[in-house]
N, C-alpha and C positions, 0 to 999 in steps of 0.2 A: 527041733529047729530053734525054738525060743531059748532053750538052754545053751545051745551052741553060740548064739549071738551074745548072750549074757556072758559066757565064759570068755569070748573074744574081747568084749569091752573090759572086763575085769583084768584080763591080761595086759591090754593096752594101758589101762590106768596104772597098773602095778609097775609097768616098765617106765612110764613117765615119772611116777613117784620115786622110783629107785634112781633114775637119772638125775632128778632134782636134788635128792639127798646127797648123792655121790658128788655132784658138781659143787655143792655147798661145802663139803668136807675137803675137796681137793684144792680149794683156794687157800693159799697160805695166809695166815694171819700173823702180821709182824707185831712184835711188842715194842719196836723202836718208836720213840716219841717223834712227833713232827719237829722239824727244825724251826727254831724261832725266826720270825720275820726280821728283815733288816731294821725296821723301825723299833722292834722290841730289843734287838741287840744294841742299837744306838742308845736307847733310853735306859736299859737296865744292866747292860754288861759293864759293870764297874771296873773289872780288872782287864777289860779289852782283850780277852783271850779268844773271842769269837764264839763262845759258848755261854749259856746261862747256867750258873751254879744253882744249887738248891736254894741258897739264900737270895740270889738275884730273882729266881722264879717266885719265891715267897713274897718278895717286895712287890713284884708286878701283880701278883694275885691280890695282895692286900690293897694296892692302889685301885685295882679294878673293882674290888668289893666296895671300897669306900666311895668310888665314883657312882656305883650302882645304888648304894644306900642314899647318897645325896640326891640323885635323880628321883628316887622313889619318894623321898621326903618333899622335894619340890613339887612333884606331881600331886601328892596328897594335899599339900598346902594350896595348890592352885585349883584342883578339880574336885576335891572331896566336899561337895556342897552340903551334905547332911552331917558332916563332921563325925562319921562313925569309924574313922581310922582305916577305911578301905575304899576302893573305887568300885562302885556298883556298875552294872552294865550301862546304864544311861550316862554315868560320869565317864566311863571308859570311851563310849562313843563320842562324847563331846571332846575328850582329849585327842582321840584319833582324828576327828574332823579338824581340830585346830592344828594338829601336827601336819596333816596333809596340806592345809591351807598355807602354813608356813613354808613347807617344802616347795609348793608350787610358786610361792612368792619369791623364794630364793632362786628357783629355776628361771623365773621370768627376769629377775635382776641379772642373772648370769647371761641369759640370752641377749638382754639389752646391752650389757657391756661388750659382749662379743660382736654384736651388730655395729656398735659405735666404733670399736677397734677396727673392724673390717672397713667401715665407711672412711675412717681417717686414712687407712692404708690405701684404699682406692683413690682417695683424693690426692694423696702424696704421689702415687704412681701417675695419675693423670697430669699433675703439675710437672712432674719430671718428663713425661712424654711430650708436653707442650713446649718444652725448652728447645 
């Protein structure tokens, strides 16, 4: 009786395993690269053919790498308190906390501008309705 139960379980697990493996292999994997975004085309498509050539892609990658390196240097200069050339966990936490605070401040400013714009719009509508 115990062996029968065990065999059933092994059979069920084998079927699920086989189905999992087969479903993974049945999905086609495309080797086509993703199309560049409109912003990337606008910025890097020098010949305006609607595609990024290898040279245009290389320029974009080089600029992204340069931007990343600059951000890293700025973060080290600002947050590397012990000047060891890397951010320790405490320094990373401080950086994350400040970044979150900056993000929240920007969000609050955006909301304040949005509310001010809505208030002006409502005042204008009320003025027009009073005419």
